[in-house]
N, C-alpha and C positions, 0 to 999 in steps of 0.2 A: 878498567882503571878500576881499583878498591875508593870507593866512600861506603860501604854499607856500613861500616862497623864507624862512621864516622860523627857527627851531632850535624843539628839540621839548626835550621837560623830559622831563629824567627820574626824574620823581618821580611815575611811570603806574604802575600795573601791570593788568595784561589780563584778566580772569578768567573772559571769556567762552568761552574754552574745559572751563572747570572743572566743567564737571558741574549746572550749573543750570538749574531749568525754563522756560525763554518763548519768546519767540522775539529776534527785532533784524537789525539792517538784510544780515547774512552778512559782515558783513564790508567792507562798498562803501559811500560813496555814490554816490547817485541825484544824476544827470546834471546840471551843469550848475552855474554860480551861485545858483539859486532852487528848487535841487532837493532839498539839506537845511532839514527841518521844526524846531522846537527841542521837538520832542514832544510825549507829552498826558501829559492831569492825570485821573486814574484817581482818582472818588472814591470812597472809604471811610470812613464816618463821618463825619464831617468832610474839607474837598478834603485829602490829605493831604499836596501837594506844596506848599500853599497854606504850611505852616509853615513849608517849606527847612531841617528839620533833624530827622531818628529821631521818630517820637510817640514810645521810649525813653527821649530823652531833650527831648523838647517844650521852650520855652520862655517862657515868656511875655513880659517887659519889663521896665523897673525908669526911673524916674526920673534919667538920667546925660546929661552934657550929653558931647558930643562935643565934640574938639579941644583939652582939657586934658590938661596933664600927659605920664608921659611912658609912654606905650605897653605898656612891657615891664617899669615896675613893675607892673602891676595886678595882677593876681591870675590865677590858672590855674582848669578845675574838673579836685579828681581824675584819672590818668589809671589808665586799663584796660589788659590788652594787649591787643596791636593783635591783630589776625584773621594768622594764620598764611598763607598764600600765596606763592606763587615770583613774583619780578619782573620778571615778562616784557612787554616792551615792547612796547607797538603794531605792527607789521606794513599790517595794513588804511588805505583811505585815510579811513574814518573817526574810526582810534586817530590815528593820525599829526595829522588835524587837529583834534581833544579837544588832546593833547599840544602843538604847536603853540602853539593859545589859554593851556592853561597856562601856558606856556612868557613870554607877551608879560605875565601876569596879575602872577609872578611877578618879572619885568627889569620891571614896576610899579613894585611894591609893593618892594621893594626900596631906593630911593633915595626913596622920599615916608616909611616909617619913616627911613633915617638923617637924612634933614631934621631930624628928630622927637631924633634922639639915639637909636633906639631899634635894633632890630635887626629884620629880620621873617623869621619864618620860615616855610619853602612849606613850603603845602597836599601831601598825596600826590592822588592822584586815579583812582578805582577803578573799571572797569568792565566788567561781568559781562553776565549777564542770565536771567533768572529771579530768583537770587536771590543771595544771598553771605553770610557773615557779618563782621560790623564790632565797634567794640571795642564800641558804644554796640546792637549784639543784635544779631537778621537784619536784609540789608537786602532787600528786594521789590520788584517788580517795577512794585505798586499802589503804594508808596511815593511815585513818581518821588527825582527825583533828589536826595541830603540831605548836607550837611554834618555828621560825626561830629565832636561838638568832639573824647573822649575820645583820638583814636586821629587829629587832624588830618586827618580826608582825607573829600576829596565825593566820595560815591557815586552812576553814575551806569549806570541799564541803557539799552544804545544805543535799544533799540526806543521809550524814553523818541522819540528827536526824531520818530522815522519820523508816529509817534499825531499827536501835535501837528497833522504840518502837515498831516494825513486827514479829522480828528476836528475840527480851531479854525482854519481857514484861514491858518495863520501861518506858513510857509518862510520858508528862507533864513539863510543859514549863519553872520550875524553877530545871527541871531536866535539859531541854537542858539549864539552864542559867548555872545549874554547870560546865558544861562541857566547857563555852566557861572561865566562872570563871577560872576553872583548871588549863586550859591557859596562860589564865594572869597572873596564880599563877606560872608558869615559867616564866613570863616576870621581876617577882617581883624577883623571883631564880639570872635572869639574870644581873638586878640594883645591888644586893649587890653585885658582884662577882661570883655566889656562883658556877655558871655552868662551868665559864674557869678552876676554880679548878678545879670539879670533871670528866670533860676532860681528865684534865694531870694527876690526880689520875687514871682513868679509864686506862690510858695504859700503864700502873704502877705491875696494878695485872693481877688477871686472868681474865678469860671471870666468873667463877662463880663468883670472887669476883665482877668484874666489875656489874652482876648485880644483885645478891645483892647489893652496890652499890645504883645503878639505883634504887632500888626499894624506896632507904630511900628520895631521890629525888621530887619521883613521891608524896608516902606518904606530905611530905614536899606540894606540890602543892593543894595533896587535902584539908588539912589542913588550907592553907590559900584561900582555894574556900571557906571555912569558915569562916573564916574572916571574908573576906571581903561580907557576906551570913549575919552575926549579925551585922557589921556598914551597912548596908544596909536599915536593918528592922529597928535599932532602929535610924536610923534619915527619914527612908520616909515609915515608917510601908510594904514593900514589901511585906511580906509574906501575904499569903492567907491559909487557912485552908489545911491539906493536903501536905501543897509545902513541908516541912518539909519529909514526907515521899516516895517525890516524888525524897527526893537528894539521901537521904539513900540506897532505892533503886535500885537508878542509879548504886551509886558505890559497891552495893554490886552484880551487875549485871557483873560490867565489872571485878571485883577481879580475878584472874591471876586463883587461884584453878576452881573456880568454870569458865572458859574461856575454860579451858586447858582440863574439866570435857568434859564438854559439845562439843571439835572438836575433843580431840583425848580418854577420854573415858578415860583418866588416868592423872593426877595430875604429879606436873616434878616439884617440887621447886627450883632447881636452875637454872634451867630456866625464874622464875621471875623473871618482868621488872617490875611489877609495885604494887604488895600487892596482900594477900589474900584479899572476900570478907569483912571480918572480918576489918582487919586492913584498906582498906579503909574507910570500914561505920566508924571506934574510931578516924581518922585523924582527918573526918571534921568533928567529931560530934565536936572533940576537940576544931578547931576550931571557930565552932556555937559557943557552952555556952560561951570557954571563948575571941572572939573578938581580941584574942593578937597573934604576931608573934610569940615572944619568948617562947610559948607554943607549937611551933608549928616546933620545933626540934626536930627531926627524928632524928639525928646523933647524940643526945646524950644516950648512953645505949647503951646497948649489942643485945633490939629486938625491 
């Protein structure tokens, strides 16, 4: 993936030296194009990162159609004061990579929202090791990357990247970019008012139904990550040979069915929160090939 010659986002906070426990890259990307994996998925009860959002504000889903109305006109969740932190820009290669990917998402989603008569508000990205604070509560490595709608920031322990490479054989810089773009996809969902509505819907249904709706939210974020990749490549030719395969491999590696089989030896569909490997691959590919938010309406249809 081409990223070195692109601008860096100013919306990245590097908290990796703030005293949180846990490992990380030590400020470098392992060498070469395929040296950066998308990270590890640690199981905490149910697979924590499969929600894509801090468990403190775990979302379910809702019967909401995508592509209609003004994204700026929908309701937003009530906000809490963001956690205080020093706004330090990352200086190492891994941090620079994350800042470049975030900048690309900003430059893709801003004109898409503008074309719909809305304003896209850039999310923040917090890099940390071990643990830190978010407006949604504690952020810990075991949660994996997540998006907090209350402060509109993505939280990422950089050790996540290395673990996915080592444990799940899903390496590659574009696979890593896909993870960031997926979490930014949740921010897009938040901007159009989806997350507040699915939270309300989750409180009205059973756990099984809430999980099923959560799958639709997560698959939409996968599709939106594909939309980003479509436009980033169309504008800047960021994709190199093998990049798409990296992302598809990553999507397959973190499907609920595959992870449950690896972790507990059996698959329990009622507990799925993110979607099967096949579903994740299909929806990322849908966004990648179409480049259209309207094609990411995972709430339309029965399956």
